[in-house]
C-alpha positions as CSV (number, residue, x, y, z in Angstrom):
1,M,-116.1,-40.5,82.0
2,S,-117.4,-41.5,85.3
3,F,-116.1,-44.7,86.8
4,G,-118.1,-46.2,89.7
5,L,-115.5,-48.5,91.4
6,S,-117.8,-50.2,93.8
7,D,-119.9,-51.5,90.9
8,T,-119.6,-54.9,89.2
9,I,-118.8,-54.4,85.6
10,L,-119.3,-57.0,82.7
11,A,-118.1,-57.0,79.1
12,V,-117.4,-59.4,76.2
13,S,-113.8,-59.8,76.1
14,T,-113.3,-61.4,72.9
15,P,-113.8,-59.8,69.2
16,S,-117.2,-58.9,67.9
17,G,-118.7,-61.2,65.6
18,R,-119.5,-65.0,64.9
19,S,-117.1,-67.3,66.5
20,L,-116.9,-70.8,68.3
21,K,-116.6,-69.2,71.8
22,V,-116.8,-66.1,73.7
23,I,-115.9,-64.9,76.9
24,I,-118.1,-62.7,78.8
25,R,-115.7,-61.1,82.2
26,L,-117.2,-59.9,85.3
27,S,-115.4,-57.9,87.9
28,G,-116.3,-56.7,91.2
29,K,-117.6,-57.3,95.0
30,D,-121.3,-59.0,93.5
31,V,-120.1,-61.0,90.7
32,F,-121.3,-64.3,92.7
33,G,-124.6,-62.6,93.2
34,C,-124.9,-61.9,89.4
35,L,-124.6,-65.4,88.8
36,E,-127.2,-66.8,91.3
37,S,-130.2,-66.7,89.0
38,T,-128.3,-67.1,85.8
39,F,-125.7,-69.9,86.2
40,M,-126.8,-73.6,87.1
41,P,-123.8,-75.7,88.0
42,G,-123.8,-79.2,86.3
43,D,-124.2,-82.3,88.5
44,G,-121.4,-83.0,90.7
45,E,-120.1,-79.4,89.9
46,K,-120.3,-76.3,92.7
47,I,-119.2,-72.7,92.5
48,T,-116.5,-72.4,95.4
49,H,-116.0,-69.0,97.0
50,E,-112.7,-69.9,98.5
51,K,-109.4,-68.1,97.6
52,G,-107.3,-69.0,94.4
53,F,-108.4,-70.6,91.0
54,S,-111.3,-72.8,90.2
55,S,-113.6,-73.5,87.3
56,C,-117.4,-75.1,87.2
57,H,-119.2,-76.5,84.4
58,G,-122.9,-76.2,84.0
59,H,-125.5,-73.8,81.9
60,I,-126.8,-70.5,81.7
61,Y,-130.4,-70.4,82.3
62,L,-132.3,-67.6,80.4
63,E,-135.8,-67.5,81.9
64,S,-137.1,-65.0,79.0
65,E,-136.7,-67.8,76.5
66,N,-136.8,-70.8,78.9
67,V,-133.6,-72.4,77.4
68,R,-130.2,-73.6,78.9
69,I,-127.0,-72.7,77.1
70,P,-124.1,-75.1,77.9
71,A,-121.0,-72.8,79.6
72,C,-118.2,-73.2,81.9
73,I,-117.3,-70.5,84.2
74,Y,-113.6,-69.7,85.8
75,I,-113.4,-68.2,89.0
76,M,-110.1,-65.8,90.1
77,K,-110.7,-64.9,93.5
78,S,-109.4,-61.2,94.9
79,P,-106.7,-60.6,95.6
80,N,-104.9,-62.8,92.7
81,S,-106.6,-61.5,89.8
82,Y,-106.0,-59.1,87.0
83,T,-108.0,-56.3,88.8
84,R,-107.2,-57.5,92.5
85,E,-111.1,-58.1,92.6
86,D,-113.1,-61.3,92.3
87,I,-113.5,-62.1,88.6
88,I,-115.2,-64.7,86.9
89,E,-115.1,-65.5,83.4
90,I,-117.9,-67.2,81.4
91,H,-117.1,-69.1,78.4
92,T,-120.0,-70.5,76.2
93,F,-120.8,-70.3,72.2
94,G,-120.0,-67.2,70.2
95,S,-123.6,-66.5,68.5
96,P,-124.0,-62.7,68.6
97,P,-127.9,-62.9,69.2
98,L,-127.0,-65.3,72.1
99,I,-124.2,-63.0,73.7
100,E,-127.0,-60.3,73.9
101,M,-129.4,-62.5,75.7
102,I,-126.9,-63.4,78.2
103,M,-125.9,-59.9,78.8
104,E,-129.2,-58.9,79.1
105,A,-130.1,-61.5,81.7
106,L,-126.9,-60.8,83.9
107,L,-127.6,-57.0,84.1
108,S,-131.0,-57.3,85.0
109,S,-129.8,-60.0,87.8
110,G,-127.7,-57.1,89.5
111,S,-130.1,-54.7,91.0
112,E,-129.1,-51.6,93.1
113,S,-128.2,-52.7,96.3
114,V,-126.8,-50.3,99.7
115,Y,-123.9,-51.1,101.5
116,R,-121.7,-49.5,103.9
117,E,-118.0,-48.5,103.2
118,N,-115.9,-46.7,105.6
119,G,-119.1,-45.7,107.9
120,E,-120.8,-44.7,105.1
121,E,-124.0,-45.6,102.8
122,A,-123.0,-46.3,99.0
123,V,-124.9,-48.0,96.2
124,R,-123.5,-50.9,94.5
125,S,-125.0,-52.1,90.9
126,I,-123.9,-54.0,87.8
127,R,-123.3,-52.7,84.5
128,I,-121.2,-52.6,81.2
129,A,-117.6,-51.9,81.6
130,E,-116.3,-48.3,80.2
131,P,-113.3,-48.7,77.9
132,G,-110.2,-49.8,79.6
133,E,-112.0,-50.0,83.2
134,F,-111.0,-53.6,84.0
135,T,-107.0,-52.4,83.4
136,K,-107.7,-48.9,85.2
137,R,-108.7,-51.2,88.3
138,A,-105.7,-53.2,88.0
139,F,-104.1,-49.9,88.4
140,V,-106.0,-48.4,90.7
141,N,-106.0,-51.7,92.9
142,G,-102.0,-51.8,92.8
143,R,-102.1,-54.5,90.2
144,I,-99.9,-52.9,87.7
145,R,-98.2,-49.2,87.1
146,L,-99.4,-46.9,85.1
147,A,-96.7,-47.6,82.4
148,E,-97.2,-51.4,82.2
149,A,-101.4,-50.3,82.0
150,E,-100.1,-48.3,78.7
151,S,-98.3,-51.0,77.6
152,V,-101.2,-53.3,77.5
153,L,-102.9,-51.1,75.2
154,R,-99.8,-51.1,72.9
155,I,-99.8,-55.0,73.3
156,I,-103.4,-55.2,72.0
157,R,-102.7,-52.6,69.0
158,S,-99.3,-54.4,68.0
159,R,-99.4,-55.6,64.5
160,T,-96.1,-57.1,64.1
161,D,-93.6,-59.5,66.0
162,S,-91.3,-56.6,66.8
163,E,-94.1,-54.4,68.0
164,L,-95.5,-56.9,70.3
165,L,-91.8,-57.6,72.0
166,M,-91.2,-54.0,72.6
167,A,-94.8,-53.8,74.2
168,V,-94.2,-56.9,76.3
169,S,-90.8,-55.3,77.5
170,N,-92.7,-52.4,78.7
171,L,-95.6,-54.2,80.2
172,K,-92.7,-56.1,82.1
173,G,-91.4,-53.1,83.6
174,R,-88.5,-51.7,81.5
175,L,-90.1,-48.3,81.2
176,T,-90.8,-47.9,84.7
177,E,-87.4,-48.9,85.8
178,C,-85.7,-46.6,83.5
179,M,-87.9,-43.8,84.8
180,N,-87.7,-44.7,88.1
181,N,-83.6,-44.4,87.8
182,I,-84.0,-41.0,86.6
183,Q,-86.5,-40.0,89.4
184,G,-83.7,-41.3,92.1
185,E,-81.1,-39.1,90.6
186,L,-83.4,-36.2,90.2
187,V,-84.8,-36.6,93.9
188,K,-80.7,-36.9,95.2
189,F,-80.1,-33.8,93.3
190,C,-82.9,-32.0,94.6
191,A,-82.3,-33.0,98.4
192,R,-78.5,-31.6,97.8
193,I,-80.0,-28.1,96.3
194,E,-82.4,-27.9,99.1
195,A,-79.7,-28.8,101.7
196,A,-77.6,-26.2,100.7
197,I,-80.4,-23.7,100.8
198,D,-80.3,-24.4,104.6
199,F,-77.0,-23.6,105.3
200,L,-76.6,-20.5,103.0
201,D,-76.5,-18.2,106.1
202,Q,-73.5,-20.2,107.8
203,D,-71.5,-19.5,104.7
204,I,-71.2,-23.4,103.9
205,E,-71.2,-24.3,100.4
206,L,-72.5,-27.8,100.0
207,I,-72.9,-27.9,96.3
208,T,-70.6,-25.7,93.9
209,L,-72.3,-23.9,90.9
210,D,-70.2,-26.1,88.5
211,E,-71.3,-29.2,90.4
212,T,-74.8,-28.1,89.7
213,K,-74.8,-27.3,86.3
214,K,-72.8,-30.5,85.7
215,Q,-75.2,-32.6,87.4
216,L,-78.2,-30.9,85.8
217,E,-76.6,-31.8,82.5
218,H,-76.2,-35.2,83.2
219,I,-79.8,-35.9,84.3
220,K,-80.9,-34.1,81.1
221,E,-78.9,-36.4,79.1
222,E,-80.4,-39.4,81.0
223,L,-83.6,-38.2,80.1
224,Y,-83.1,-37.2,76.5
225,I,-81.5,-41.1,76.0
226,V,-84.5,-42.8,77.2
227,A,-86.9,-40.4,75.4
228,G,-84.7,-41.7,72.3
229,S,-83.4,-37.9,71.3
230,G,-80.3,-38.2,70.0
231,Q,-80.3,-42.0,69.4
232,K,-80.5,-43.9,66.4
233,P,-84.0,-44.2,64.9
234,R,-87.0,-46.1,66.4
235,I,-89.3,-48.0,64.7
236,S,-92.7,-46.3,65.7
237,H,-95.8,-47.8,66.5
238,Y,-96.8,-47.3,62.9
239,G,-93.9,-48.9,61.4
240,V,-90.9,-48.2,59.5
241,K,-91.9,-45.1,57.3
242,T,-90.8,-46.4,53.8
243,V,-91.4,-43.5,51.0
244,L,-91.7,-44.2,47.3
245,V,-90.2,-41.5,44.9
246,G,-89.3,-40.8,41.8
247,W,-90.1,-39.1,38.3
248,P,-93.4,-39.4,36.6
249,N,-94.4,-42.7,35.2
250,A,-91.1,-44.6,36.6
251,G,-93.4,-47.3,38.0
252,K,-93.8,-46.3,41.6
253,S,-97.3,-46.9,42.1
254,S,-97.4,-50.3,40.0
255,L,-94.4,-51.3,42.5
256,Y,-96.6,-50.0,45.7
257,N,-99.3,-52.1,44.5
258,K,-96.7,-55.1,44.2
259,L,-95.3,-54.9,47.3
260,L,-98.9,-54.6,49.1
261,N,-100.0,-57.8,47.0
262,R,-102.9,-55.3,45.9
263,S,-104.3,-53.1,43.7
264,K,-104.3,-49.8,46.0
265,A,-103.1,-47.0,43.7
266,I,-104.3,-46.4,40.3
267,V,-102.2,-47.2,37.4
268,T,-102.4,-46.1,34.0
269,R,-100.3,-45.1,31.2
270,V,-100.7,-41.7,31.4
271,S,-98.0,-39.6,33.1
272,G,-98.6,-38.1,36.6
273,T,-101.7,-40.2,37.5
274,T,-101.0,-40.1,41.4
275,R,-101.7,-37.1,42.7
276,D,-101.4,-37.6,46.3
277,T,-99.7,-39.5,48.8
278,L,-100.8,-43.2,49.3
279,E,-100.3,-45.4,52.7
280,A,-100.9,-48.5,53.6
281,D,-98.8,-51.5,55.8
282,V,-96.7,-54.4,54.6
283,D,-95.3,-57.0,57.0
284,L,-91.8,-58.2,56.0
285,E,-90.5,-60.6,57.9
286,G,-91.8,-59.3,61.2
287,I,-91.5,-56.0,60.5
288,N,-94.2,-53.7,59.6
289,F,-93.1,-51.3,57.1
290,R,-95.5,-47.8,56.2
291,I,-95.4,-47.9,52.5
292,I,-96.1,-44.2,51.4
293,D,-96.5,-43.8,47.4
294,T,-95.8,-40.6,46.5
295,A,-96.6,-38.2,43.2
296,G,-94.0,-38.2,40.5
297,I,-91.6,-35.2,40.9
298,A,-92.7,-32.4,38.3
299,Y,-91.3,-28.9,38.8
300,G,-95.0,-27.2,37.8
301,K,-95.8,-23.5,38.3
302,G,-99.5,-24.1,39.4
303,E,-101.0,-24.1,42.7
304,L,-102.0,-27.9,42.4
305,E,-98.5,-28.9,41.6
306,S,-97.0,-26.9,44.4
307,V,-99.2,-28.7,46.7
308,I,-98.2,-32.0,45.4
309,E,-94.7,-31.2,45.6
310,Q,-95.1,-29.8,49.1
311,R,-96.6,-33.4,50.3
312,T,-93.8,-35.3,48.4
313,Y,-91.2,-33.3,50.3
314,G,-93.1,-33.3,53.4
315,S,-92.9,-37.5,53.2
316,I,-89.5,-37.6,52.4
317,D,-88.2,-35.5,55.1
318,T,-89.7,-37.7,58.0
319,A,-89.1,-40.8,56.0
320,Q,-86.9,-43.4,57.6
321,I,-86.3,-45.4,54.4
322,V,-86.5,-43.8,50.6
323,I,-86.8,-45.9,47.7
324,F,-86.0,-44.0,44.9
325,V,-87.4,-45.5,41.6
326,I,-85.8,-44.9,38.3
327,D,-87.4,-45.5,34.8
328,G,-84.7,-48.1,33.2
329,C,-86.4,-47.3,29.8
330,M,-85.3,-43.3,30.2
331,N,-81.7,-41.9,30.2
332,L,-81.0,-40.9,33.9
333,S,-81.2,-37.1,34.0
334,S,-79.1,-34.7,35.9
335,E,-81.8,-33.4,37.6
336,Q,-82.8,-36.8,38.9
337,I,-78.9,-37.0,40.3
338,K,-79.2,-33.7,41.9
339,F,-82.6,-34.6,43.4
340,F,-81.2,-38.0,44.7
341,D,-78.1,-36.4,46.4
342,S,-80.6,-33.8,48.2
343,I,-82.6,-36.3,50.0
344,T,-81.0,-36.4,53.4
345,T,-82.6,-40.0,54.8
346,R,-79.4,-42.1,55.4
347,S,-81.1,-45.2,54.4
348,K,-81.6,-45.0,50.5
349,I,-82.6,-47.8,48.1
350,I,-82.3,-47.2,44.2
351,V,-84.8,-49.4,42.0
352,I,-84.0,-49.2,38.4
353,N,-87.4,-50.3,37.0
354,K,-88.9,-51.9,33.8
355,I,-85.8,-54.2,33.4
356,D,-88.2,-56.3,31.1
357,L,-88.0,-53.5,28.2
358,Q,-84.9,-52.2,26.3
359,Q,-82.6,-50.2,28.8
360,K,-81.0,-47.0,28.6
361,T,-80.4,-46.4,32.4
362,C,-78.1,-49.1,34.1
363,Y,-75.8,-49.4,37.0
364,E,-73.0,-47.8,35.1
365,D,-74.7,-44.5,34.4
366,L,-75.4,-44.0,38.5
367,S,-73.3,-41.4,40.0
368,S,-70.5,-42.3,42.3
369,K,-72.6,-41.2,45.6
370,M,-75.9,-43.1,44.3
371,K,-73.9,-46.3,43.8
372,A,-73.1,-46.2,47.7
373,F,-76.5,-47.0,48.4
374,P,-78.2,-50.6,47.5
375,V,-79.3,-51.0,44.1
376,V,-81.9,-53.1,42.8
377,K,-83.4,-54.0,39.5
378,T,-87.0,-54.8,39.2
379,S,-89.7,-55.5,36.5
380,V,-93.4,-54.9,38.1
381,L,-94.4,-57.1,35.0
382,T,-92.7,-60.3,35.6
383,G,-92.0,-59.8,39.1
384,E,-88.2,-60.0,38.6
385,G,-86.2,-58.6,41.6
386,L,-89.2,-57.8,43.9
387,N,-88.0,-60.4,46.3
388,E,-84.5,-58.7,46.2
389,L,-86.1,-55.4,47.1
390,K,-88.1,-57.0,50.1
391,K,-84.6,-58.4,51.5
392,T,-82.8,-55.3,51.1
393,M,-85.7,-53.3,52.8
394,V,-85.4,-55.8,55.9
395,S,-81.6,-55.3,55.7
396,S,-81.6,-51.9,55.5
397,V,-83.6,-51.8,59.0
398,F,-81.0,-53.8,60.7
399,E,-78.0,-52.3,58.7
400,N,-79.0,-48.4,59.4
401,N,-79.3,-49.0,63.2
402,I,-83.2,-48.8,63.2
403,D,-83.8,-50.3,66.8
404,L,-85.6,-53.6,66.8
405,S,-84.8,-54.8,70.2
406,A,-87.4,-55.8,72.7
407,S,-85.5,-54.4,75.7
408,D,-85.5,-51.0,74.7
409,V,-88.2,-48.3,75.9
410,V,-91.2,-47.4,73.8
411,F,-93.5,-44.4,74.6
412,T,-96.7,-43.4,73.7
413,M,-97.5,-40.4,72.6
414,R,-98.9,-39.1,75.9
415,Q,-95.6,-40.1,77.4
416,R,-93.4,-38.3,74.8
417,V,-95.5,-35.1,75.6
418,V,-94.9,-35.3,79.4
419,L,-91.4,-36.0,79.1
420,G,-91.0,-33.5,76.5
421,R,-92.4,-31.0,79.4
422,A,-89.9,-32.3,81.9
423,L,-87.0,-31.4,79.5
424,D,-88.6,-28.0,78.9
425,I,-88.4,-27.5,82.3
426,L,-84.6,-28.5,82.8
427,E,-83.6,-26.6,80.1
428,Q,-85.1,-23.6,81.5
429,T,-83.4,-24.6,84.9
430,S,-80.2,-24.5,82.9
431,D,-80.7,-21.1,81.5
432,S,-81.7,-19.5,84.8
433,L,-78.6,-21.3,86.3
434,N,-76.5,-19.1,83.5
435,E,-78.2,-16.0,84.7
436,G,-77.3,-16.5,88.3
437,I,-80.7,-17.2,90.1
438,G,-80.9,-18.4,93.5
439,Y,-80.8,-22.2,94.7
440,E,-84.4,-21.7,95.8
441,L,-85.9,-21.1,92.5
442,V,-83.6,-23.8,90.9
443,A,-85.0,-26.1,93.7
444,I,-88.8,-25.4,92.8
445,D,-87.8,-26.2,88.9
446,L,-86.6,-29.5,90.3
447,R,-89.9,-30.4,92.2
448,K,-91.9,-29.5,89.0
449,A,-89.9,-31.6,86.8
450,L,-90.2,-34.4,89.7
451,D,-93.9,-33.8,89.2
452,T,-94.0,-33.8,85.3
453,I,-92.3,-36.8,85.3
454,G,-94.4,-38.7,88.0
455,E,-97.2,-38.3,85.3
456,V,-95.4,-41.1,83.3
457,T,-94.9,-43.6,86.4
458,G,-98.4,-42.6,87.7
459,E,-97.0,-41.3,90.8
460,V,-98.6,-37.8,90.1
461,L,-102.2,-38.2,88.4
462,T,-105.6,-36.4,87.9
463,D,-108.6,-37.8,86.8
464,D,-108.3,-36.1,83.4
465,I,-104.8,-37.7,82.7
466,L,-106.4,-41.3,83.7
467,D,-109.5,-40.8,81.8
468,R,-107.6,-39.9,78.5
469,I,-105.4,-43.0,79.0
470,F,-108.1,-45.6,79.4
471,S,-110.5,-44.3,77.1
472,E,-108.2,-45.5,74.4
473,F,-108.9,-49.1,75.4
474,C,-111.6,-51.3,73.9
475,I,-114.4,-52.2,76.0
476,G,-113.6,-55.7,77.6
477,K,-110.0,-55.1,78.4
């Protein structure tokens, strides 16, 4: 991906499709030149070039169509804008054909020009912005840090209130603050190690081996805590993973459809209709639940049954909440009790389904271990118990310490990979210390860890890293 940072860029910043209004955003050194032949101020209005913020009502003139479209422009002068460049936003009607004509008029108005920068000639032109280029310019020009730039993407992709709050917390600098604290400790530690190297020939011990190991363990622990390792489970960007499991024909797919309030899973009277896992999102009281419907537990010997069993167990192993569905019309078997006990997920909910029919399984039939978890009786046919189940799911999030706090740090996948590399380096350093390596090699490892953490905070970057981050943004952001 190639970004010409001297170019003027423009993009539609509102969602695609028909709407009452649309916003077209321009940023760069020539935004006023691009509007000279396109925007006509109204009577008594004028475009100001003064610092600060201003607006101007008028018309967009489309010469090829000989028409004028009412519009308002909002001007944000450098350096007080999002990108720290001159920004102009055009607000007008949201007709897709009209937007296309305006964009073509703006692009044709910005012909290439030659200017001098740092004593060298350069070409400046107007073009469509690359994905994420507005936010990239905000980062490059020092408006925001890299962690905050990535938080913008999380805000755009947030689907619930809790996800939005966590993303906003990161945007305010919570993530950068945590990483800077760890960096500060690592820098001080590295400085002590390097000072100790300078005094080795003078038989002066500035830091003992025990102190070195203790400080290294402390920094590793801090990094593990920030990265979320060993902490209470967190809600991922994709929501609370909630898995429906049980024996065939227990009503899992019917319950799945009711929770989603739509028919996504195929439901028939034939046992074992569901052969694969199905996933969908549902928002309950501002919490996004990733609901997964699994095939019924059937211990067959065929290849297909083996694959189905692996997928079901794979979903259970990574679940944050497991909903164990029991067919109330059937007797509870010892195999079901044994299977329930084998589920290691600490947040489990038992659903006794089909209570509208004659019951053969009731609360008293459950084992003592099963009674330690919430039990909800439901009827998919009448809807009885469904609201109670939803409330129990929400309660499980809070009671089982799945973190919803907006003050917590939430990492992107890229950031987690980088932190994992930093932790690996520190773990290797610990192993090397136990093997008796010298402080010179310890200092090298600590410098590597610092550089790696710098990829999260934005202090150590390459073009490949930037391209990978901002390519995930939509155009116009």
